[in-house]
N, C-alpha and C positions, 0 to 999 in steps of 0.2 A: 497425899502432901506434896506429891511430885508436880500434880499437874501447875499449880503456882509456879514451880521452880523454872519449868519448861518455859512458860510464856513468858517470865522474867528474862532468862536469857535471851529469846526470842528478840524481845524488844531491845535488850543492850544491842545487840548484834544489828539490827538495825537502825539504833541510833548512831552506833560506831560507823556505818557503811555510810550512812546520809554526811555524818559530819565530813568526811575525809571527800566524799564526794562533792561537798558544799565548798571544803576548802580550797581544792584542785581548780573549780570553777571559779573562786573569786581570785586565784591567785594566776589565772590566766592558761593553767595547765591542760585545761577542758574549755577551748575558746567559745565564745557566742556562735551557735549554729552546728556545734560538732556533734553529729549523731552519737549516742551513746549504745553500742553495740551491747546486748546483755552477755551475748557469748565470751565475749572479749573482758567483758566485767566480771563474769561468774567464774572465769578461769584466774584472771588477775588477783582477785581478791578470796578465792576458795570459798563463796558461799552459795548456798541454795538460790533458785530462780527465784522462788516466792520471796525470799530475803531482799534480793534485789529490786524487786519490784515492787516491796515496800518501801523502801528507801527512796527510789525514783517518786512513788507516791508522794511522799512527803517533801521532797524538794518541787515538785509540782505545786504543792499546795504554798508554798512559798512563793513561787515563780519564777523560780532559778531554772525549771526543767518545764518540757513541752512533752506531755505524751499523748500520741494521737493513735486510735485504732489501726492497725494493720500496717503504722509505720513505725513503731515503736518510737524512742523518746530521743531527744534532743537538747542540747544547751538552749534555754531561751536568750534570746535577744529582744531589746527594747527598740524599736521604729520610734521614728521623731512623733506619732500621735500619743504613743505611750510615754514618752520622754514628759510632754507637756502635761498630760492628764497627770503623771504621778508629781509632777513639780504643782499643779493648781490644788491638789488633796494634802500634799504635804504642808503647803503654805496655809491653806487654811485651818490645819490641827495646829502647825508649829507656832505660827503668828498669836493664835487666843491661846495655846499654853504660854509663850513668851508673856501674854498681856498679864494673864492670869498670874504667870511668876513673879513677875516684878511688882504688881500691887501688892500680892499677899508677904512679898519679903522688902515691904519697904523700898523698891527702887533698885534694890541689889538683886543678884543672884546668887543661892546659897552655894555654901563651901562645895558640894557635890560637884556644881558643875564646872569651878574654877578647877578643882582635882581631875575632870574628866577631860578639861582644855591641856591641862597638865601631862595627861596620859597619852592624847593625841599627838603632842608634841614630841614626847620622848619616844614614841613608835616612829615617828616621822624622823628621827634624828638618829635611827638605829639602821645604817644603811642597808644591813643583811635581812631586816627584817621581812618576813614573807607578807605582802601586800593585805592578805587577809588580817592580818594583824593590826594593818592602818584602817583596814574598814571596821574591825572591830571597835577598834579605839574612837573611830567617828563616829559609830551607830552609839555608844557610849556616852558621847558628849550630847549629841542631837536626844538622845534618851534622857538624857539628865535635863535638860532642858524641859522636855515636857514632862517629868515627873515633878517638876518645882513649881507647876501649877497646881497639883494636889487634886487633880482632876481625873478621876478614874476610867470616866467613860473616854476622855482623848485619849488617855494614855492607852488603853485598849484600840483605838482605832488607829492609833499610830504606830501600835507592834504589827499588826498586819499586814503594814508596809515594808517591813523590816527586810524581806526577801528580793523585794522590786528594787530598794534602794540599794542594796549590795550589788545588784545586778546594774545598776543605774554605775555605782561607783568603778565596776568594773569596765566598763567603758569610756568612762573618764580617765582614767588611769592613764592611757597614753597622750592627753592632753595637758595635764596636771601634774607638776613637781611636786615632791615632798615638801620641800620649802615653802610651795604656794599654800599647800593642804594645811599646813601647821601656821602660818600666818595668818592667813584667810580666817582660822576660826578664834585665833586669840582677838584678831580686830574685832570679829561677831561678838564674841563675849564681852569686850570691852563698850563696842558701839550700843548695844542693847543694854548696858546700864548709864551710858552717856546719853542715848537719843529714845530710848523704849523699843518697842518692837519691830519698828518700818524697816531697820536696818536689814532683818534677817528675808525679808522679800526679794532685795535685790542681792543679797547672798545666795538663795535659793535659785533665783531667776539665771544668775550668771552662768553656774554651770549646767544649768537646763540648757540654756542655748547653746553652749558648745557639745554639749552630746547628743542633741536634736540635729545639730549641722553636721556633726561627722555622721549622723545615721542617715542624712538625707533628707533633712528638713529645712 
């Protein structure tokens, strides 16, 4: 009976460590390109080496961390080609999802989307809120639009981009005010209902161009 209990505790520790490191990356405490030195993290978190490595592998699978053989781990950074590739894939998935969502809800977006937009605005208006809270609310809104399509395969494909999208928002942070984040997404929801899916392409493109330019593209 003891083996399942030990395995469960190990999984919980890895998840908790990954969550802490994820928040630190998104909040900018661990900036893009920063080396993640095993010894320092093991001492800081008081965890075993295998626990840390499992957490880093989990973050690497999300695209937030790069793990290189014989060189260790570092916080990932999106370069301009990565930004445009992410934009193209998000656009393909989210535009089709928005089209289906509007079609299946009589030209309107369901209440869950409007509630998610309200949560994003509330997060942006909490001046002391960590950036990770804004990022979570942003992801919640875009995920709500995708979920409204009732297309499980699109939703699963979109979910695989969550880590890279968070990293994208970390790099967007120096160039985007909280007011703009809230206003742009309120406008996006209104424009989708007024004009159909097309405004979503411009919404995604605008921020992609800002991040790509800052990344040297």
